[in-house]
C-alpha positions, 0 to 999 in steps of 0.5 A: 500500500505504501511505496518507499520514499526517495531522497529526490523524487519526481511526480512520475515516480508515483505509480500509475493509478495511485495518489501520492504524497511527499513530505517535501516540496518539489516531490522530494523526501519520503513518499507514500502511495495509495490506490484506495482510501486512507482514513489516517496517513500515519507518519505522513499525516500533517507532513505532506508538502507535495501531492499528485493524483496519477489516476487517469480520468474515467467516467466509470470509476472514481478518479478524483481525490478529496483530501482532509486536514484531519484523520477519519475524513475530517475538515475538507482540504483540497480536491486533486483531480486526475493528473493534477499536482499540488506543490509550492504554495499549497497549505503545507503540513496539514493533510491527514486523510483522503478518499477517492470520489467521482467528483469533488 
């Protein structure tokens, strides 16, 4: 469920069909990757500074990611659409859970 982190990463290191978060800006540092929902990002929670939704857009399956500031899907943060990244300028170090949805 979680992918190993790297010292210097890039969005394309996020596996296809995954939602990924990195602890540093510019997609660097430890990375976690998910194919499903996560109610608690564990050690990644409140540390994410870069995010990428690497799922292709689809009309038949969930492809958008709703992020939350708290564990257990509390306090909506941002929606990350298919192919979209969030990096510099995002509200760093606040995200702790996410769920895949059809639309945001």
